[in-house]
N, C-alpha and C positions, 0 to 999 in steps of 0.2 A: 310543206308548209312555207308560204312566202312571208318574208320578213321585210318590213318597210322602215327605213330610218332616215334621219336627217343628219348629215355631217356638216360641220362648219370648219372650213379651212381658211385661216385668216379671218376676213370679214365676209366671206362668201358661203352661203348655205347651199348645200348640194343634196338633192333627193337621191337616195340609194335604196334599191330593192335587191334582196338576195334570196335565191331559190335553190335549195339542194336538188340535184339531179340524181344520177346513179353513182355509187362509189364515192370517189373524191372530186366529182365534178359539180360545179356551181354555176348557175346563170346569175350574172350581176348586171344590173341596169343602173348606170350613173348618169344623172341628168338626161335620161331618155336614150342613152347609147348602151346597147346590149352586147355583152361578150360572155362567152362560156369559158371557164377556167378550170383546170385541174389543180387542186391545192394539196400540198403535203407539208406537214409540220417538220421543220428542220431541228428546232429546239424549242424551249419554252416560249420564246417571243418571235421567232423567225419562221416565215412560211416561204415555200417555193411555189410560185404560180406559173403555170404553163398554159398559154392560150390555145384553145381547141383549133382555131383557124390557122395555127402555125405561128412561128416567130420564136424569139428567144424567151427562155424562162426568166422570171424576175424573182429576186429575193426581196421580201418585204419584212421589215422588222418593226414590230409594234411594241413600244415601251410605255407603260403607264407612268405618268408624271403627275402625281396628285390625282385629281379627278379627270384629267385629260390624257391624251396620248401624244407621243412623238412617233411619227411614221417615217421610216427611212427606206428609200427606194433608190437604187443606183447611186448610192453615196450622197443623196440629197435628203435632208431631214426637214420636216415641217410639222408644226403643231396641228393637232386634229381634235375637235370636240365632237362628241357623239350624243345623240338623243338618249334619254334614260333607258329605253328598251334595248337599244344597241349596246350600250355600256354593260348592261346586265348580261347579254348574250356573250360579249367578249370576255367578261369576267369568268364565265364557265369555260371558255376555250383556253385562256392564258391567265396564269396567276397574276394578281396585282402586285405592283412594286410597293414597297414600304417607303414612307417619307424619310425615315431616319434609319441608321444602322448601315453596315457595309453592304454594297451591291457589287456584283461582279460583272465585268464586260467579258464575254466569252467568244471564242472563235465560232462562227456559225457553221463551219465545215472544215475539213482538213485543208491545209495549205501552208503558206510561208508568210511569216510576219515580215513585211517589207518596210514598214515605217511606224515608229512610235512618235506621237505628238506630245506626250506628257511624261513627267517624271514624278517620283514620290514628292508630295508636298504641294504640287500644283493645284490651284483652284480651277474647277471646271464648271461649265454651265450645261444644263440639259440640252442635248442635241449636238454638243460640241464634239468634233472628231478627236478620238484618243489613240486610235491605231488603224493601220491598213493591213489587211490580209489578202494575199493573192491566192486565188483558188480557181481552178478551171480556166486559166488565162484571163481572169477578171479580177480587178482590184475592188475590194469591199471595204469601205471606210466604216469603222465601228464607232458608235456615238455614245457619249455619256448619257445614262438613263435619267439622271436628275442633276441638279446643282450639288456640288460637294467638293471634297478635297481628295486628291489621289493618295490613297493610303499605301498602295503597294503596286509595283509593276513586276509581274512574274515571268516575263519573257524578254528576249533581246532581238533587235533587228536582225534579220537573216535566219532566224530560227524556224524550223518546221513546227507547225501546231496541229493539234487534233481537234475534231469537232467537239465543242463543248468545253474545251480547255480554257481555264481562267487566264486572261491576259492582264487585266488591270482591275484593281479593287478600289472602289470609291466609297469614302466614308461620309 
């Protein structure tokens, strides 16, 4: 079944079509450009995407912030708005984030925490970098899922971390 959506990045509307192929492969058409990707879930919000035509895998983190998303790719975050049909499909794939209560920033994969940008008590904004994990010779900056205050930092710089390990809690 082919799914058609409209995504808004900043003030730009982008046509997106997604078609499941076999197994974990998907045909994605973004503004007329077609690519086939293999997609694997790393954790609740992070996906590993590998292009069929070759090239490097990409980690994509999608965090719900209210009714919108913050997408993080290669350390860069940007707000993303999706049409109603797409938001419903995403809601089935990844649990929504709550507006209040503590939220955890977790390591997307095993690695080493090389930088902490926050300490307990710091105010953070949605999409702000809170920590950097080095994994597979790549640095992955992890972002705050929403505005809040750092309630707890559970790791130290230089410490090895496991996939899914809580690094920072935001209240």
